[in-house]
C-alpha positions as CSV (number, residue, x, y, z in Angstrom):
1,K,0.0,0.0,0.0
2,R,1.2,3.5,-0.8
3,G,0.2,4.8,2.7
4,I,-0.6,8.2,4.1
5,G,1.7,11.3,4.1
6,M,1.5,14.0,6.8
7,V,2.5,17.6,7.0
8,F,2.5,19.4,10.4
9,Q,2.4,23.0,11.4
10,N,5.9,22.8,13.0
11,Y,7.4,21.0,9.9
12,A,8.8,18.1,12.2
13,L,12.0,17.8,10.2
14,F,14.9,15.9,11.7
15,P,17.5,18.6,12.6
16,H,20.5,16.2,12.5
17,M,19.7,15.1,8.9
18,T,20.3,16.9,5.6
19,I,17.2,17.8,3.5
20,A,17.9,14.9,1.2
21,E,18.2,12.5,4.2
22,N,14.9,13.8,5.6
23,L,13.2,12.9,2.4
24,S,15.0,9.6,2.1
25,F,14.0,8.5,5.6
26,P,10.4,7.4,4.8
27,L,11.7,5.5,1.8
28,E,14.4,3.7,3.8
29,V,11.6,2.6,6.3
30,R,9.9,1.1,3.3
31,K,13.1,-0.9,2.4
32,M,13.5,0.9,-0.9
33,G,16.8,0.5,-2.8
34,K,19.4,3.3,-2.8
35,S,19.1,4.2,-6.5
36,D,15.3,4.3,-6.3
37,R,15.5,6.5,-3.1
38,E,17.9,9.0,-4.7
39,A,15.7,9.3,-7.8
40,K,12.5,9.9,-5.8
41,V,14.2,12.4,-3.5
42,K,15.5,14.3,-6.5
43,R,12.1,14.4,-8.1
44,A,10.3,15.4,-4.9
45,L,12.8,18.3,-4.2
46,E,12.4,19.6,-7.8
47,M,8.6,19.3,-7.4
48,V,8.8,22.0,-4.7
49,E,11.6,24.0,-6.4
50,M,14.2,22.9,-3.7
51,G,16.5,20.8,-5.9
52,A,19.6,22.8,-5.0
53,F,19.1,22.4,-1.2
54,G,19.5,18.7,-0.7
55,G,22.8,19.0,1.2
56,R,21.6,21.6,3.7
57,R,20.2,21.1,7.1
58,P,16.8,22.4,8.3
59,S,18.4,25.1,10.5
60,Q,19.9,26.6,7.3
61,L,16.5,27.1,5.6
62,S,13.9,29.8,6.0
63,G,10.4,28.9,7.3
64,G,9.0,28.8,3.8
65,Q,11.8,26.6,2.6
66,Q,11.3,24.2,5.5
67,Q,7.6,24.1,4.7
68,R,8.4,23.1,1.1
69,V,10.7,20.3,2.4
70,A,8.0,19.0,4.8
71,L,5.6,18.9,1.8
72,A,8.1,17.1,-0.4
73,R,8.7,14.5,2.4
74,A,5.0,13.8,2.6
75,L,4.8,13.3,-1.2
76,V,8.1,11.5,-1.8
77,F,6.7,8.0,-1.4
78,E,3.6,8.9,-3.6
79,P,0.9,8.3,-0.9
80,E,-2.7,7.8,-1.7
81,L,-3.7,10.4,1.0
82,V,-2.0,13.4,2.5
83,L,-3.1,14.8,5.9
84,M,-2.1,18.5,6.5
85,D,-2.7,19.9,10.0
86,E,-2.5,23.7,9.6
87,P,0.8,23.5,7.8
88,L,1.0,27.2,6.8
89,G,0.2,28.7,10.2
90,A,3.7,29.9,10.9
91,L,4.3,31.6,7.6
92,D,3.9,35.3,6.8
93,K,0.8,36.3,4.7
94,Q,2.5,36.6,1.3
95,L,4.4,33.3,1.6
96,R,1.3,31.7,3.0
97,E,-0.8,32.7,0.0
98,K,1.8,31.5,-2.4
99,M,2.1,28.1,-0.7
100,Q,-1.7,27.7,-0.7
101,F,-1.6,27.8,-4.5
102,E,1.5,25.6,-4.7
103,I,-0.1,22.9,-2.5
104,T,-3.3,23.0,-4.5
105,H,-1.6,22.7,-7.8
106,L,0.6,19.8,-6.6
107,A,-2.4,17.9,-5.2
108,H,-4.3,18.3,-8.5
109,N,-1.3,17.5,-10.7
110,L,-0.3,14.4,-8.8
111,G,-3.9,13.2,-8.3
112,I,-3.5,12.9,-4.5
113,T,-6.4,13.3,-2.1
114,T,-5.5,15.9,0.5
115,V,-7.3,16.4,3.9
116,Y,-6.4,19.9,5.1
117,V,-7.2,21.1,8.6
118,T,-7.4,24.9,9.0
119,H,-9.1,27.6,11.1
120,D,-8.5,30.1,8.3
121,Q,-11.8,30.4,6.4
122,T,-10.2,32.1,3.4
123,E,-7.6,29.4,3.2
124,A,-10.3,26.7,3.2
125,L,-12.3,28.5,0.4
126,T,-9.1,29.1,-1.7
127,M,-7.7,25.6,-1.6
128,S,-10.6,23.2,-1.4
129,D,-12.7,21.3,-3.8
130,R,-15.0,20.5,-0.9
131,V,-15.1,22.0,2.6
132,A,-16.5,20.4,5.7
133,V,-17.5,22.8,8.5
134,F,-17.4,21.3,12.0
135,N,-19.0,22.6,15.2
136,D,-18.4,20.7,18.4
137,G,-17.3,17.6,16.4
138,R,-20.4,17.6,14.2
139,I,-20.4,18.3,10.5
140,Q,-22.7,21.3,9.8
141,Q,-22.3,21.3,6.0
142,I,-20.1,19.7,3.3
143,A,-20.1,21.6,0.0
144,P,-17.9,23.1,-2.7
145,P,-16.5,26.5,-1.6
146,D,-18.8,28.6,-3.6
147,E,-21.9,26.8,-2.4
148,L,-20.7,26.9,1.2
149,Y,-20.2,30.7,1.0
150,E,-23.2,31.7,-1.1
151,S,-25.7,29.1,0.2
152,P,-25.0,28.3,3.9
153,K,-27.5,25.8,5.3
154,N,-27.7,27.2,8.8
155,S,-26.8,30.2,10.9
156,F,-23.6,28.6,12.2
157,V,-22.1,28.1,8.8
158,A,-23.2,31.6,7.6
159,Q,-21.5,33.2,10.6
160,F,-18.4,31.1,10.5
161,I,-17.5,31.3,6.8
162,G,-16.4,34.7,5.5
163,E,-17.7,38.1,6.6
164,N,-21.4,38.1,7.0
165,N,-24.1,40.6,8.1
166,T,-26.8,39.2,10.4
167,L,-30.1,40.7,11.6
168,E,-32.6,39.0,13.8
169,G,-36.3,38.9,13.3
170,R,-39.5,36.9,12.8
171,V,-41.1,35.5,9.7
172,K,-44.2,37.4,8.8
173,E,-45.2,35.4,5.7
174,I,-43.8,33.0,3.1
175,K,-45.2,33.2,-0.4
176,N,-43.9,32.2,-3.8
177,G,-40.5,31.2,-2.4
178,I,-39.9,34.6,-0.7
179,A,-40.1,35.2,3.1
180,V,-41.1,38.5,4.4
181,V,-39.3,39.0,7.7
182,Q,-40.1,41.6,10.3
183,L,-36.8,42.6,12.0
184,D,-36.7,43.2,15.7
185,N,-36.8,46.9,15.1
186,G,-40.0,46.7,13.0
187,D,-38.5,47.0,9.5
188,L,-39.6,44.6,6.8
189,I,-37.3,42.8,4.3
190,D,-37.5,40.1,1.7
191,A,-35.3,37.0,2.1
192,K,-35.0,33.5,0.7
193,P,-36.4,31.0,3.3
194,V,-33.8,28.3,3.9
195,N,-34.6,26.5,7.2
196,V,-37.7,28.5,8.3
197,E,-41.1,27.0,7.6
198,K,-43.9,29.2,8.7
199,P,-45.0,32.6,9.9
200,G,-43.9,33.3,13.5
201,D,-40.6,31.4,13.2
202,R,-37.6,33.2,14.7
203,T,-34.9,33.7,12.1
204,L,-31.4,35.0,11.5
205,I,-31.1,37.0,8.3
206,S,-27.8,36.5,6.5
207,I,-26.5,38.8,3.8
208,R,-22.9,39.1,2.5
209,P,-21.4,42.6,2.5
210,E,-20.6,42.6,-1.2
211,R,-24.3,41.8,-2.0
212,V,-25.7,44.9,-0.3
213,E,-26.5,47.8,-2.7
214,F,-27.0,51.5,-1.9
215,N,-27.6,52.3,-5.6
216,R,-31.4,51.9,-6.2
217,D,-30.9,51.4,-9.9
218,R,-29.5,47.9,-9.2
219,L,-32.5,46.8,-7.0
220,K,-35.8,45.3,-8.1
221,P,-38.6,47.9,-7.9
222,D,-40.5,45.9,-5.2
223,A,-37.4,45.1,-3.1
224,H,-37.5,46.3,0.5
225,T,-34.9,48.8,1.5
226,L,-33.6,49.9,4.9
227,K,-32.4,53.2,6.1
228,A,-28.7,53.3,7.1
229,E,-26.3,55.7,8.7
230,V,-22.6,55.6,7.6
231,L,-20.4,55.2,10.6
232,E,-17.0,54.5,9.2
233,F,-15.3,54.3,5.7
234,I,-12.2,52.1,5.4
235,Y,-10.0,52.2,2.3
236,M,-8.5,48.8,1.6
237,G,-7.0,49.2,-1.8
238,D,-9.0,47.0,-4.1
239,I,-12.2,47.4,-2.1
240,F,-13.9,50.0,0.1
241,R,-15.3,48.7,3.4
242,T,-18.0,50.8,5.0
243,R,-19.5,50.2,8.4
244,L,-23.2,51.2,8.8
245,R,-25.8,51.5,11.5
246,V,-28.7,49.4,10.2
247,A,-31.8,48.2,12.1
248,G,-30.2,48.8,15.5
249,S,-26.9,47.2,14.6
250,D,-23.7,49.3,14.4
251,E,-21.7,46.4,12.8
252,F,-23.4,46.2,9.4
253,I,-20.7,46.1,6.7
254,I,-20.9,46.7,3.0
255,K,-18.0,46.2,0.5
256,T,-17.8,47.9,-2.8
257,R,-15.2,47.6,-5.6
258,N,-12.6,50.4,-5.9
259,A,-13.8,51.5,-9.4
260,P,-13.4,55.0,-11.0
261,D,-17.1,55.6,-10.7
262,Q,-17.6,54.2,-7.2
263,R,-18.8,56.7,-4.7
264,R,-17.0,56.9,-1.3
265,L,-19.6,57.1,1.4
266,Q,-18.8,59.6,4.2
267,P,-19.4,59.1,8.0
268,G,-22.7,60.7,9.0
269,E,-24.3,60.3,5.6
270,Q,-27.8,58.9,5.6
271,I,-28.5,56.3,2.8
272,E,-30.9,53.6,1.9
273,I,-29.6,50.0,1.3
274,G,-31.2,46.9,-0.1
275,W,-30.5,43.6,-1.8
276,L,-32.0,41.1,-4.1
277,P,-34.1,38.6,-2.1
278,E,-32.1,35.6,-3.5
279,D,-29.0,37.1,-2.0
280,C,-30.5,37.3,1.5
281,R,-31.2,34.1,3.5
282,A,-33.6,33.5,6.3
283,L,-31.8,30.9,8.5
284,D,-32.6,29.2,11.8
285,A,-32.5,31.4,14.8
286,P,-29.1,31.5,16.6
287,Q,-28.8,29.2,19.7
288,V,-28.9,31.1,23.0
């Protein structure tokens, strides 16, 4: 059997061995001949662009280089499955993002199933073909990244994955696949009913920041809108992040693209916001 490869957060490289010896070790354990071992080590190091580092020891490498070696060691014996336990947690942001793509490309190119454990939601969405969200040891939802982000099945997943606006209320009516929800402050909004069934059900409204509009031209004529006060404008380069006071909440966020024609909202400004009903989900009420 080809076995299972593992990559740890602290790399777990043997400090007294060279890089080549670290990679050769799992092959020696499997009683592989010297010439075969050397060929596989060479291939694995080249795979992670570390071919010139075989004679060095782990202490002579940067964190990113050690991570590449740890990855190569897990792949060197061509396992059927690779387990990765937060392997990029110790890296800086730029290197972490680069390694995310490298690991994904290697897994796809080699056809190796990879189980990747992470608390970084962006990392999970970026790298995965399928994501499983756990809460207290129970799987809440398993889905492709886009489905998980855009169509959460319950309030826990909606709040856990990505940035998300939530408002609490009660279902007033459900008709033609649209729920009219009365928020706790009395405002009415339209939403897509997901796991609410009847009028009177408590619900948590979920709406992603990038799906909120303050330009009425982009809203359906019959869409409900809410009054909002701009509290804070944050310039983030490619996007604008604006914090609003909406329906009694001071933590309502909208994100807009930094485009030449995009208006920068100013603190104190009074606006109206809204969204397409299909972008807003009426989920189960949060557990108290």
